[in-house]
N, C-alpha and C positions, 0 to 999 in steps of 0.2 A: 801121167804125172798128177798128183793130188794138189789142187789149188785151194783147198779149204783153209780158211783163216782160223777156224776153231778146230782143235784136235783133241784126241783122247776122250771122245764122247760120241755116242751114237747120234746120227742125224735122223730127222723125221720120225722121232720116237718120243713119247711122253716119259720123262724121267723124274725121279725124286732126287733133287740136288744133294741132299744130306747123305743118301746111300751111295754116292759116287766115290767116296773116300772112306776108308776103314780106319779104326783106331789100331795102334800098335803099342804094346806094353813098353813104357819108357821111351816112346818115340814121338817125333813130329813127322807125320806123313803128308806129302804134298802130291797134287795132281795138276799139272799145268794144262789149262784149256786153251790159252792163247798167249802168245808172246810176240811183241813187235816194238817198233820205235815209238808208237803213239800210246800203246796200252799193254797191260798184261792182266790176265785173269787166271787165278789159281785157287784151287780148293785145298784146305788144310784140315787135318785131324790131329789134335794135341792130346796126349795122355795127361792126366792130372800132374801138376807141378812142373810140366815142361814149359819152356819159355823161349822167346826171342828177345835177346838183350837189346838195350837202347841203341838205336841207329836212326838215321834220317834217310829220306828218299828224295830224288829229284822230281818226283811226281806226287800228285795228291792221291792218297790211298784210302779207299773205302772198304771197311770190314762189315760184312753181314754175318751175324752169328746164326748158324743153322741148327746147332744143338749145344746144350750145356751153357757154361758161363766162363768168362775170362775177365781178368783185371787188365785194363789197357791204360797205359800211361801216355799222355800226349803233352809234351812240354813238362810242366810242373803239376799237371792235373791228373788224378787217378779216377778212372771210370770202371764200374762193374757193369759189364755188358752181357745181356742174356739172350737166349734163343729168341729170334724174331727181331732183335734190335740191330741198329746200324750206327756206326760212328765213322767220321771222316777225319783222317790225319793229314794236315796240310803239308805240302812239300817243304823241305828244309827244316821242319820242326822235329826234334828227336822224339821217338816213340818206342814203346816196348809192349810185349804181351806176355802174360802169365796165365796158365791154365789153373784156375782155382778149383776146377773140376774138369773132367774130360770135356772138350768142346771141339766143334767143327765150325769152320768159317769159309766164306767165299771172299777172297781178296781181289779187288779191282783197283789197279793203279793206272792213272791217266797222266801221261807225260806231256809237257809243253812242246809244241812243234814250232820251230822258227820259220 
């Protein structure tokens, strides 16, 4: 039985995070690396003009842009976030993402534990 908490990625190997998810024409591609009650870690690749519409999460969500650029709305504020930059979207606040060009991101969500 596999007891690893991280999945879909090689262990004990140096990897380039950006290369672990590929672009798809007209698509949003995702690769889940970890999913649990306390947190989730997912890689995404968005083709230009693809989006995730406004929604809120029960956890704080941190986006690290690995490639390209995205327009990220948090509440009523709009941010243009580029490769190498990070933004945190607080729990309970509506947020949305739009690929102003192709972009890849690492999404980490931390959920409150009672």
